Residue, then its C-alpha position, 0 to 999 in steps of 0.5 A: x531507472x526511469x523518472x516514473x520508477x523514482x516518483x513511484x518509489x517516493x510516493x510509496x515511502x511517503x504513503x507508508x510513513x503517512x499511514x503508519x503515523x495515522x495509525x498511531x494517532x487513532x484513539x477509537x478505531x472503527x470496526x473494519x470488514x475483514x473480508x477485504x484482506x483476502x481481496x487485497x492479498x489476492x490482487x497483490x499476489x496477482x500483481x507479483x505473479x504477472x510481473x515476475x512471470x514475464x522476462x523484464x528489466x530491472x526497472x520493470x521489476x522494481x515497478x512491479x514491487x512498488x505497485x504490490x507495495x501500494x496494493x498492500x498499503x490498503x491493509x494498513x489503512x485504518x479509520x477512527x477518531x483521533x483526539x482532534x478529528x475523524x479519519x475516514 
């Protein structure tokens, strides 16, 4: 695996850990527009489709999966008020 794949994997793990911790701290959520969910799901499917329709090495397939996970992380993004601050 290349160094880029390892860095992307570490970034994805840290991103999901941060988003899950922030979701637990939000006390008063801000209303979120639901129409963006389908857009992010469509882009994730497009990334996976383009990534897996071409013959690739294992390294490129792992990068495709990690890129799709980064795109899906937008679905976990949440805004609102915590006890100490405002999260935008």
